RODOFI-161505 format. One record per atom (N, C-alpha, C): residue in three letters; x, y, z; residue number from 1. Coordinates in Angstrom, 2 decimals. Example, Ala and Ser with C-alpha at 12.3 -4.5 7.8 and 13.67 -1.06 7.14 Angstrom:
<recs>
residuo  c1  c2  c3  num
ALA  13.19  -5.69  7.80  1
ALA  12.30  -4.50  7.80  1
ALA  13.20  -3.30  7.80  1
SER  12.85  -2.25  7.08  2
SER  13.67  -1.06  7.14  2
SER  12.90  0.03  7.87  2
</recs>
This chain:
<recs>
residuo  c1  c2  c3  num
MET  101.66  86.20  91.90  1
MET  102.17  85.05  93.01  1
MET  103.18  84.00  92.29  1
SER  103.86  83.45  92.90  2
SER  104.63  82.34  92.70  2
SER  103.78  81.13  92.63  2
ASP  103.98  80.41  91.40  3
ASP  103.50  78.98  91.07  3
ASP  104.19  77.96  91.63  3
SER  105.65  78.15  91.81  4
SER  106.09  77.24  92.14  4
SER  106.53  76.92  93.68  4
ILE  106.15  77.93  94.57  5
ILE  106.53  78.07  95.92  5
ILE  105.10  78.08  96.63  5
ALA  105.21  77.25  97.92  6
ALA  103.57  77.38  98.45  6
ALA  103.61  78.30  99.53  6
THR  104.57  78.57  100.01  7
THR  104.62  79.65  101.16  7
THR  104.76  81.04  100.68  7
GLN  104.45  82.39  100.65  8
GLN  104.18  83.49  100.32  8
GLN  104.98  84.17  101.04  8
LEU  105.04  85.68  101.01  9
LEU  105.49  86.65  101.67  9
LEU  104.65  87.60  101.95  9
TYR  104.41  88.03  103.26  10
TYR  103.18  88.99  103.48  10
TYR  103.77  90.05  104.32  10
LEU  104.27  91.29  103.57  11
LEU  104.89  92.47  104.19  11
LEU  104.02  93.20  105.04  11
ILE  104.70  93.60  105.97  12
ILE  103.86  94.67  107.01  12
ILE  104.64  95.97  107.12  12
SER  104.28  96.99  107.14  13
SER  105.33  98.15  107.19  13
SER  105.96  98.52  108.44  13
PRO  106.74  98.96  108.59  14
PRO  107.20  99.59  109.91  14
PRO  106.20  100.40  110.64  14
PRO  106.39  100.48  112.02  15
PRO  105.37  101.31  112.78  15
PRO  105.33  102.80  112.14  15
LYS  106.57  103.30  112.05  16
LYS  107.01  104.74  111.80  16
LYS  108.42  104.76  110.43  16
PHE  107.93  105.25  109.71  17
PHE  108.91  105.67  108.54  17
PHE  108.68  107.19  107.60  17
ASP  109.61  107.12  106.99  18
ASP  109.44  108.43  106.02  18
ASP  108.92  107.86  104.77  18
PRO  107.99  108.35  104.34  19
PRO  107.00  107.80  103.18  19
PRO  107.68  107.98  101.81  19
ASP  108.54  109.13  101.74  20
ASP  109.21  109.10  100.56  20
ASP  110.56  107.95  100.61  20
GLY  111.44  107.63  101.42  21
GLY  112.15  106.37  101.59  21
GLY  111.64  105.59  101.58  21
PHE  110.45  104.96  101.81  22
PHE  110.10  104.10  102.23  22
PHE  109.13  103.48  100.94  22
ALA  108.74  104.40  100.12  23
ALA  108.10  104.16  98.93  23
ALA  108.99  103.51  98.07  23
ALA  110.53  103.73  97.96  24
ALA  111.41  103.45  96.93  24
ALA  111.81  101.58  97.57  24
GLN  111.83  101.59  98.94  25
GLN  111.75  100.36  99.68  25
GLN  110.99  99.34  99.04  25
LEU  109.31  99.81  99.25  26
LEU  108.44  99.30  98.76  26
LEU  108.65  98.38  97.46  26
LYS  108.53  99.64  96.65  27
LYS  109.06  99.15  95.62  27
LYS  109.86  98.13  95.42  27
GLU  111.11  98.34  95.67  28
GLU  112.18  97.08  95.76  28
GLU  111.52  95.63  95.91  28
ALA  110.69  95.76  97.13  29
ALA  110.38  94.51  97.64  29
ALA  109.60  93.68  96.78  29
VAL  108.39  94.84  96.43  30
VAL  107.15  93.80  95.93  30
VAL  108.01  93.37  94.68  30
ALA  109.10  93.55  94.31  31
ALA  109.15  93.16  92.38  31
ALA  109.47  91.73  92.49  31
ASN  109.72  90.85  93.55  32
ASN  109.90  90.11  93.54  32
ASN  108.30  89.07  93.71  32
ASP  107.90  87.95  93.16  33
ASP  106.91  87.56  92.89  33
ASP  106.43  86.81  94.20  33
ILE  107.30  86.37  95.25  34
ILE  106.90  85.52  96.20  34
ILE  106.28  86.50  97.45  34
VAL  106.45  88.07  97.05  35
VAL  105.62  89.05  98.05  35
VAL  103.95  88.84  97.53  35
THR  103.07  88.35  97.99  36
THR  101.77  88.53  97.63  36
THR  100.70  89.34  98.30  36
CYS  101.27  90.02  99.47  37
CYS  100.60  91.02  100.30  37
CYS  101.46  92.11  101.22  37
PHE  100.48  93.09  101.16  38
PHE  101.04  94.12  102.04  38
PHE  100.41  94.62  102.68  38
GLN  100.47  94.80  104.09  39
GLN  99.54  95.60  105.26  39
GLN  100.36  96.85  106.04  39
LEU  99.75  97.92  105.55  40
LEU  100.00  99.10  106.22  40
LEU  99.60  99.19  107.45  40
ARG  100.30  99.51  108.36  41
ARG  100.13  99.33  109.89  41
ARG  101.01  100.52  110.25  41
MET  100.06  101.78  110.78  42
MET  100.64  102.92  111.35  42
MET  99.64  103.50  112.65  42
PRO  100.07  102.75  113.83  43
PRO  99.84  102.82  115.03  43
PRO  99.68  104.12  115.30  43
GLY  98.78  105.13  116.03  44
GLY  98.99  106.36  116.28  44
GLY  98.71  107.57  115.33  44
VAL  98.68  107.24  114.37  45
VAL  98.54  108.17  113.21  45
VAL  96.86  108.37  113.03  45
SER  96.88  109.81  112.57  46
SER  95.73  110.13  112.05  46
SER  94.86  109.87  110.97  46
GLU  93.76  109.39  111.14  47
GLU  92.87  108.82  110.09  47
GLU  93.55  109.39  108.53  47
ALA  93.43  110.72  108.70  48
ALA  93.47  111.52  107.51  48
ALA  95.55  111.25  106.85  48
GLU  96.24  111.03  108.00  49
GLU  97.54  110.48  107.73  49
GLU  97.45  109.43  106.96  49
LEU  96.75  108.47  107.42  50
LEU  96.64  106.69  106.94  50
LEU  96.24  107.12  105.57  50
ALA  95.13  107.59  105.46  51
ALA  94.53  107.49  104.09  51
ALA  95.45  108.26  103.09  51
GLU  96.48  108.82  103.13  52
GLU  97.05  109.62  102.32  52
GLU  98.23  108.71  102.13  52
THR  98.83  108.36  103.03  53
THR  99.98  107.25  102.74  53
THR  99.55  105.99  101.97  53
ALA  98.40  105.76  102.32  54
ALA  97.61  104.59  101.55  54
ALA  97.46  104.75  100.03  54
ARG  96.66  106.09  99.98  55
ARG  96.89  106.38  98.50  55
ARG  97.98  106.54  97.71  55
ARG  99.33  106.76  98.50  56
ARG  100.27  106.89  97.71  56
ARG  101.27  105.49  97.47  56
LEU  101.09  104.69  98.42  57
LEU  101.48  103.26  98.58  57
LEU  100.93  102.22  97.76  57
ALA  99.47  102.25  97.61  58
ALA  98.98  101.57  97.22  58
ALA  99.19  101.00  95.75  58
PRO  99.50  102.05  94.88  59
PRO  99.73  101.79  93.64  59
PRO  100.91  100.98  93.43  59
ILE  101.78  101.31  94.00  60
ILE  103.26  100.49  94.17  60
ILE  102.99  99.02  93.92  60
CYS  101.97  98.52  94.96  61
CYS  101.65  97.65  95.09  61
CYS  100.84  96.87  94.33  61
TRP  99.73  97.41  93.57  62
TRP  98.81  96.98  92.39  62
TRP  99.92  96.80  91.19  62
ASP  100.76  97.54  91.03  63
ASP  101.68  97.40  90.05  63
ASP  101.99  96.24  89.78  63
HIS  102.74  95.52  90.97  64
HIS  102.93  94.13  91.18  64
HIS  102.27  92.74  91.76  64
ASP  100.67  93.18  91.37  65
ASP  99.77  92.36  91.58  65
ASP  99.56  91.95  92.74  65
VAL  100.30  92.96  94.10  66
VAL  100.13  92.36  95.37  66
VAL  99.11  93.23  95.85  66
ALA  98.40  92.25  97.13  67
ALA  97.28  93.15  97.49  67
ALA  97.86  94.17  98.90  67
PHE  96.67  95.32  98.90  68
PHE  97.10  96.00  99.70  68
PHE  95.75  96.01  100.78  68
LEU  96.42  95.55  102.24  69
LEU  95.74  95.60  103.22  69
LEU  95.74  96.76  104.24  69
LEU  94.89  97.13  104.97  70
LEU  95.13  98.25  106.14  70
LEU  95.07  97.65  107.78  70
CYS  95.96  97.65  108.18  71
CYS  95.47  97.17  109.92  71
CYS  94.22  97.83  110.52  71
ASP  93.17  97.52  110.60  72
ASP  91.87  97.89  111.38  72
ASP  91.47  98.94  110.34  72
HIS  90.75  99.47  110.67  73
HIS  90.03  101.20  109.96  73
HIS  89.21  100.40  108.88  73
VAL  88.38  99.53  109.11  74
VAL  87.37  99.09  107.73  74
VAL  87.06  99.95  107.23  74
ASP  86.21  101.04  107.73  75
ASP  85.99  102.05  106.85  75
ASP  86.77  102.87  105.95  75
LEU  87.73  102.83  106.18  76
LEU  88.80  103.58  105.51  76
LEU  89.21  102.54  104.25  76
VAL  89.00  101.06  104.75  77
VAL  89.54  100.19  103.33  77
VAL  88.57  100.38  102.29  77
LYS  87.39  100.56  102.97  78
LYS  85.92  100.47  102.04  78
LYS  85.93  102.08  101.27  78
GLU  86.40  102.95  101.78  79
GLU  86.54  104.24  101.15  79
GLU  87.34  104.28  100.09  79
LEU  88.48  103.98  100.28  80
LEU  89.57  103.86  99.50  80
LEU  89.53  102.96  98.61  80
LYS  88.61  101.87  98.70  81
LYS  88.51  100.77  97.92  81
LYS  89.85  99.71  97.64  81
LEU  90.53  99.22  99.01  82
LEU  91.51  98.83  99.35  82
LEU  91.27  97.23  99.03  82
ASP  92.16  96.47  99.26  83
ASP  92.10  94.86  99.23  83
ASP  91.46  94.23  100.47  83
GLY  91.78  94.93  101.61  84
GLY  91.19  94.15  102.61  84
GLY  91.70  94.93  103.71  84
VAL  91.27  94.41  104.93  85
VAL  91.59  94.79  106.35  85
VAL  92.22  93.60  107.69  85
HIS  93.41  93.89  107.99  86
HIS  93.70  92.92  109.13  86
HIS  93.23  93.18  110.34  86
LEU  92.78  92.57  111.07  87
LEU  91.98  92.95  112.24  87
LEU  92.91  92.27  113.74  87
GLU  93.43  93.19  114.36  88
GLU  94.38  92.85  115.21  88
GLU  94.04  93.22  117.03  88
GLY  94.67  92.57  117.68  89
GLY  94.21  92.72  119.00  89
GLY  93.05  91.67  119.67  89
ASN  92.35  91.80  120.16  90
ASN  91.47  90.85  121.08  90
ASN  90.35  91.12  119.96  90
VAL  90.28  90.70  119.24  91
VAL  89.18  90.29  117.98  91
VAL  88.10  89.72  118.42  91
SER  87.01  90.04  118.28  92
SER  85.56  89.31  118.72  92
SER  85.04  88.55  117.45  92
GLU  84.29  87.44  117.59  93
GLU  83.48  87.08  116.05  93
GLU  82.43  88.34  115.99  93
GLN  81.91  88.98  116.50  94
GLN  80.86  90.17  115.98  94
GLN  82.17  90.95  115.21  94
ALA  82.68  91.42  115.59  95
ALA  84.06  92.37  114.91  95
ALA  84.08  91.83  113.60  95
VAL  84.32  90.58  113.28  96
VAL  84.71  90.02  111.96  96
VAL  83.42  89.83  111.20  96
LYS  82.61  89.52  111.69  97
LYS  80.95  89.76  111.13  97
LYS  80.76  90.98  110.79  97
GLU  80.50  92.04  111.70  98
GLU  80.50  93.44  111.33  98
GLU  81.53  93.73  110.04  98
ALA  82.83  93.56  110.05  99
ALA  83.67  94.00  109.07  99
ALA  83.19  93.29  107.48  99
ARG  82.89  91.90  107.81  100
ARG  82.37  91.11  106.30  100
ARG  81.09  92.24  105.93  100
LYS  80.14  92.29  106.80  101
LYS  79.04  93.08  106.49  101
LYS  79.38  94.47  105.74  101
SER  80.31  95.21  106.55  102
SER  80.71  96.50  105.76  102
SER  81.44  96.20  104.38  102
LEU  82.39  95.24  104.28  103
LEU  83.19  95.36  103.11  103
LEU  82.43  94.32  102.04  103
GLY  81.58  93.71  102.37  104
GLY  81.15  92.57  101.46  104
GLY  81.92  91.28  101.15  104
GLU  81.50  90.57  100.01  105
GLU  82.56  89.53  99.73  105
GLU  83.92  89.79  99.01  105
GLU  84.10  90.83  98.62  106
GLU  85.25  91.33  97.46  106
GLU  86.69  91.47  97.98  106
GLN  86.29  92.00  99.33  107
GLN  87.56  92.37  100.12  107
GLN  87.78  91.44  101.28  107
SER  89.22  91.42  101.28  108
SER  89.68  90.27  102.27  108
SER  89.95  90.63  104.06  108
ILE  89.32  89.85  104.78  109
ILE  89.53  90.07  106.36  109
ILE  90.53  89.04  106.55  109
GLY  91.69  89.63  107.73  110
GLY  92.25  88.82  108.47  110
GLY  92.33  89.40  109.52  110
VAL  92.51  88.27  110.50  111
VAL  92.58  88.35  112.21  111
VAL  93.67  87.50  112.90  111
SER  94.24  88.39  113.91  112
SER  95.50  87.86  114.56  112
SER  94.67  86.83  115.92  112
CYS  95.06  85.65  115.90  113
CYS  94.66  84.62  116.42  113
CYS  96.04  84.43  118.12  113
PHE  96.73  84.67  118.08  114
PHE  97.99  84.55  118.59  114
PHE  97.78  83.13  118.68  114
SER  98.02  82.14  119.91  115
SER  97.78  80.95  119.84  115
SER  96.50  80.08  119.71  115
SER  95.80  80.91  119.42  116
SER  94.25  80.44  120.06  116
SER  93.62  79.66  119.04  116
ARG  93.61  78.64  119.01  117
ARG  92.73  77.87  117.73  117
ARG  91.22  78.23  117.62  117
HIS  90.79  78.39  119.14  118
HIS  89.39  78.44  119.24  118
HIS  89.04  79.81  118.93  118
ILE  89.99  81.19  118.70  119
ILE  89.62  82.43  118.33  119
ILE  89.65  82.21  116.90  119
ALA  90.52  81.28  116.10  120
ALA  91.24  81.31  114.71  120
ALA  89.76  80.54  114.05  120
MET  89.01  79.52  114.89  121
MET  87.98  79.05  114.42  121
MET  86.60  79.88  114.23  121
LEU  86.51  80.39  115.27  122
LEU  85.29  81.73  115.22  122
LEU  85.60  82.64  114.31  122
ALA  86.69  83.26  114.01  123
ALA  87.30  84.05  113.13  123
ALA  86.69  83.54  111.52  123
GLY  87.28  82.21  111.27  124
GLY  86.78  81.61  109.95  124
GLY  85.35  81.52  109.91  124
GLU  84.71  81.28  111.12  125
GLU  83.27  80.83  110.76  125
GLU  82.53  82.35  110.71  125
ALA  83.02  83.37  111.03  126
ALA  82.39  84.68  110.86  126
ALA  82.61  85.39  109.78  126
GLY  83.54  84.81  108.89  127
GLY  83.95  85.42  107.67  127
GLY  85.32  85.46  107.28  127
ALA  86.50  85.34  108.15  128
ALA  87.63  85.79  107.61  128
ALA  88.19  84.92  106.66  128
ASP  89.02  85.75  106.11  129
ASP  89.87  84.79  105.02  129
ASP  91.23  84.44  105.36  129
TYR  91.57  84.61  106.29  130
TYR  92.88  83.98  106.79  130
TYR  93.03  84.60  108.17  130
VAL  93.80  83.41  109.00  131
VAL  94.13  83.79  110.33  131
VAL  95.30  83.68  110.30  131
SER  95.82  84.69  111.68  132
SER  97.54  84.49  111.77  132
SER  97.41  83.83  113.38  132
PHE  99.13  83.62  113.42  133
PHE  99.16  83.12  114.67  133
PHE  100.96  83.45  115.06  133
GLY  101.08  83.71  116.28  134
GLY  101.98  84.46  116.73  134
GLY  102.10  85.34  118.02  134
PRO  103.18  85.92  118.25  135
PRO  104.22  85.93  117.95  135
PRO  105.02  84.55  118.07  135
ILE  105.88  83.81  116.84  136
ILE  106.46  82.95  116.63  136
ILE  107.63  82.85  117.47  136
PHE  108.35  84.03  117.50  137
PHE  109.45  84.19  117.86  137
PHE  109.27  85.94  118.45  137
ASP  110.42  86.29  119.36  138
ASP  110.15  87.32  120.14  138
ASP  109.80  88.69  118.88  138
SER  109.02  89.68  119.48  139
SER  108.99  90.77  118.11  139
SER  109.31  91.88  118.88  139
ALA  110.35  92.46  118.10  140
ALA  110.79  93.83  118.45  140
ALA  109.71  94.86  117.95  140
THR  108.65  94.68  116.80  141
THR  108.22  95.67  116.18  141
THR  106.98  95.59  117.40  141
LYS  106.26  95.10  117.94  142
LYS  105.44  95.02  118.64  142
LYS  105.93  94.88  120.47  142
ASP  107.18  94.52  120.65  143
ASP  107.61  94.43  121.87  143
ASP  107.00  93.22  122.86  143
MET  106.65  92.15  122.07  144
MET  106.32  90.98  122.52  144
MET  106.91  89.85  122.65  144
ASP  106.79  88.93  123.73  145
ASP  107.75  87.92  123.67  145
ASP  107.14  86.84  122.84  145
ALA  107.83  85.77  122.08  146
ALA  107.47  84.53  121.75  146
ALA  106.18  84.03  122.46  146
ASP  105.37  83.71  121.75  147
ASP  104.17  82.74  122.07  147
ASP  104.78  81.18  122.30  147
PRO  104.94  80.71  123.04  148
PRO  105.42  79.28  122.96  148
PRO  104.58  78.30  122.44  148
ASP  103.21  78.57  122.38  149
ASP  102.14  77.97  121.78  149
ASP  101.72  78.05  120.15  149
ALA  102.02  79.49  119.52  150
ALA  102.02  79.34  118.67  150
ALA  102.14  78.84  117.19  150
LEU  103.28  78.26  117.22  151
LEU  104.13  77.42  116.21  151
LEU  103.07  75.88  116.47  151
GLU  102.60  75.62  117.31  152
GLU  102.24  74.21  117.33  152
GLU  100.72  74.44  116.81  152
ALA  100.06  75.93  117.38  153
ALA  98.68  76.16  116.37  153
ALA  98.68  76.35  115.42  153
LEU  99.70  76.79  114.96  154
LEU  99.91  77.10  112.98  154
LEU  100.15  75.77  112.48  154
ARG  100.75  74.56  112.93  155
ARG  100.94  73.35  112.51  155
ARG  99.50  72.73  112.58  155
TRP  98.86  72.80  114.00  156
TRP  97.39  72.18  113.69  156
TRP  96.65  72.58  112.57  156
TRP  96.55  74.01  112.80  157
TRP  95.88  74.31  111.62  157
TRP  96.17  74.29  109.98  157
ALA  97.12  74.35  109.80  158
ALA  97.55  73.79  108.54  158
ALA  97.19  72.51  108.11  158
VAL  97.08  71.37  109.20  159
VAL  96.92  70.06  109.06  159
VAL  95.24  70.01  108.58  159
MET  94.70  70.66  110.04  160
MET  93.22  70.25  110.06  160
MET  92.07  71.45  109.64  160
MET  92.45  72.80  108.90  161
MET  91.68  73.69  108.27  161
MET  92.27  74.28  106.85  161
GLU  91.35  74.04  106.27  162
GLU  91.86  74.94  104.70  162
GLU  91.85  76.36  104.63  162
LEU  91.18  76.92  105.67  163
LEU  91.75  78.26  105.76  163
LEU  93.01  78.59  105.59  163
PRO  93.75  79.41  104.98  164
PRO  95.48  79.79  104.93  164
PRO  95.44  80.47  106.54  164
CYS  96.55  80.27  106.68  165
CYS  97.53  80.62  107.87  165
CYS  98.40  81.34  107.66  165
VAL  98.82  82.21  108.71  166
VAL  99.76  83.07  108.53  166
VAL  100.93  83.12  109.98  166
ALA  102.06  82.95  109.64  167
ALA  103.11  82.96  110.85  167
ALA  103.57  84.69  111.05  167
VAL  103.62  85.02  111.76  168
VAL  104.10  86.43  112.53  168
VAL  104.99  86.33  113.98  168
GLY  105.78  87.47  113.71  169
GLY  106.43  87.69  115.13  169
GLY  108.01  87.36  114.81  169
GLY  108.93  88.18  114.39  170
GLY  110.12  88.00  114.78  170
GLY  110.82  87.11  113.61  170
LEU  110.11  86.97  112.57  171
LEU  110.68  85.95  111.50  171
LEU  111.79  86.63  110.59  171
THR  113.30  85.66  110.53  172
THR  113.99  85.86  109.81  172
THR  114.16  85.24  108.58  172
PRO  115.01  85.25  107.57  173
PRO  115.49  84.06  106.63  173
PRO  115.97  82.95  107.36  173
ASP  116.70  83.11  108.66  174
ASP  117.33  82.15  109.43  174
ASP  116.71  81.19  110.39  174
ASN  115.49  81.77  110.55  175
ASN  114.76  80.96  111.59  175
ASN  113.41  80.42  111.06  175
CYS  112.84  80.97  110.02  176
CYS  111.28  80.64  109.21  176
CYS  111.22  79.37  108.84  176
SER  112.35  78.39  108.90  177
SER  112.16  76.97  108.24  177
SER  111.24  76.44  108.74  177
ASP  110.83  76.59  110.12  178
ASP  110.03  75.52  110.82  178
ASP  108.51  75.99  110.46  178
CYS  108.45  77.17  110.26  179
CYS  106.92  77.85  110.02  179
CYS  106.46  77.31  108.47  179
VAL  107.76  77.18  107.61  180
VAL  107.53  76.56  106.15  180
VAL  107.26  75.21  106.15  180
THR  107.70  74.44  107.19  181
THR  107.23  72.99  107.02  181
THR  106.54  72.68  107.75  181
ARG  105.91  73.49  108.75  182
ARG  104.75  73.23  109.25  182
ARG  103.31  73.69  108.83  182
GLY  103.69  74.32  107.71  183
GLY  102.31  74.55  106.61  183
GLY  101.95  75.67  106.50  183
ALA  102.63  76.90  106.80  184
ALA  102.41  78.25  106.83  184
ALA  102.50  78.52  105.34  184
ASP  101.03  79.29  105.08  185
ASP  100.79  79.91  103.70  185
ASP  101.64  81.14  103.54  185
PHE  101.53  82.01  104.41  186
PHE  102.17  83.07  104.22  186
PHE  103.29  83.15  105.65  186
LEU  104.47  84.28  105.72  187
LEU  105.37  84.49  106.35  187
LEU  104.88  86.28  106.72  187
ALA  104.85  86.20  107.70  188
ALA  104.23  88.03  107.88  188
ALA  105.68  88.57  108.26  188
VAL  106.27  89.35  107.76  189
VAL  107.72  90.01  108.21  189
VAL  107.74  91.47  107.83  189
VAL  108.66  92.17  108.78  190
VAL  108.54  93.38  109.08  190
VAL  109.89  93.82  109.19  190
SER  110.75  93.96  110.29  191
SER  111.95  94.54  110.36  191
SER  113.45  94.07  109.79  191
SER  113.06  92.65  109.54  192
SER  113.81  91.83  108.83  192
SER  113.97  92.03  107.55  192
ILE  112.89  92.82  106.99  193
ILE  112.88  93.09  105.42  193
ILE  113.11  94.50  105.17  193
TRP  112.89  95.25  105.91  194
TRP  113.04  96.97  106.26  194
TRP  114.30  97.40  106.80  194
ASN  114.83  96.56  107.60  195
ASN  116.21  96.83  108.13  195
ASN  117.36  96.15  107.48  195
HIS  117.32  95.50  106.50  196
HIS  118.45  94.64  106.46  196
HIS  119.41  95.38  105.50  196
PRO  120.44  95.11  105.59  197
PRO  121.60  95.89  105.55  197
PRO  121.92  96.52  103.79  197
GLU  121.17  95.50  103.33  198
GLU  121.85  95.31  101.52  198
GLU  120.24  95.83  101.26  198
GLY  119.32  95.97  101.78  199
GLY  118.33  96.28  101.21  199
GLY  117.05  95.24  101.17  199
ALA  115.63  96.16  100.90  200
ALA  114.45  95.18  100.98  200
ALA  114.45  94.14  100.06  200
GLY  115.24  94.32  99.08  201
GLY  115.19  93.36  97.59  201
GLY  116.10  92.07  98.31  201
THR  117.13  92.19  98.70  202
THR  118.07  91.46  98.87  202
THR  117.23  90.87  100.29  202
ALA  116.75  91.33  101.38  203
ALA  116.23  90.55  102.14  203
ALA  114.89  89.78  101.70  203
VAL  114.09  90.05  100.96  204
VAL  113.06  89.09  100.21  204
VAL  113.57  87.88  99.53  204
LYS  114.81  88.31  98.59  205
LYS  115.24  87.30  98.03  205
LYS  116.00  86.18  99.26  205
ALA  116.66  86.57  100.29  206
ALA  117.22  85.50  101.35  206
ALA  115.87  85.00  101.68  206
PHE  114.52  85.62  101.80  207
PHE  113.58  84.65  102.74  207
PHE  113.15  83.32  101.43  207
GLU  112.87  83.85  100.12  208
GLU  112.82  83.06  99.23  208
GLU  113.39  81.67  99.11  208
LYS  114.78  82.12  99.41  209
LYS  116.20  81.26  99.43  209
LYS  115.85  79.82  100.48  209
THR  115.57  80.45  101.50  210
THR  115.18  79.97  102.88  210
THR  113.82  78.85  102.54  210
ILE  112.79  79.30  102.06  211
ILE  111.32  78.73  101.67  211
ILE  111.71  77.50  100.76  211
THR  112.40  77.93  99.54  212
THR  112.63  76.95  98.80  212
THR  113.65  76.15  99.30  212
GLY  114.39  76.23  99.86  213
GLY  115.13  75.11  100.71  213
GLY  114.65  74.20  101.55  213
ALA  113.30  74.65  102.09  214
ALA  112.63  74.12  103.48  214
ALA  111.57  73.36  102.37  214
THR  110.93  73.63  101.17  215
THR  110.01  72.87  100.70  215
THR  110.62  72.00  99.69  215
SER  111.98  72.04  99.18  216
SER  112.33  71.05  98.16  216
SER  112.78  69.90  98.54  216
</recs>
């Protein structure tokens, strides 16, 4: 983790990818200290394929002190001894409590909260380690329109609460400044990293430049 920049990058895998090519991209991206977390999100694949991919990619992250999380699949996180889980969708307070009971205190739990302060507060009370707000902008990854209330929810949370918050949804180096100045602890990014024409490492550096400029 970088000590000089408050806002960090939280990378999320593309929904579909070739493991061979993506491993090289991931290695390039996590080489920068501003990247502190990676979430493997592979909707629609079997648990066996997800586990195989996690076993392959997790060591790349760990070599660079980057936390490796799975989207949902709490049992697999526990089995593979990964760093945590991100719960998305309409997550209940009970689901967060059950995940915490299963994982114990050592592994992290994150929760998607859209623009709901209420859901975020319940998640925090139930044991979440961070909450995410978004989509801030239109999300091509999830085919979702921007939530007009998400940025204000993020700002309010950053001012009022100590639990870390994540901005997510359509973020690019050109549009993420408002999330940084409003107090996002992490920027969750997908296509703007993996689809960058000059490679994932260049994309990460572009985000770092924007974040540095917004906080200087």
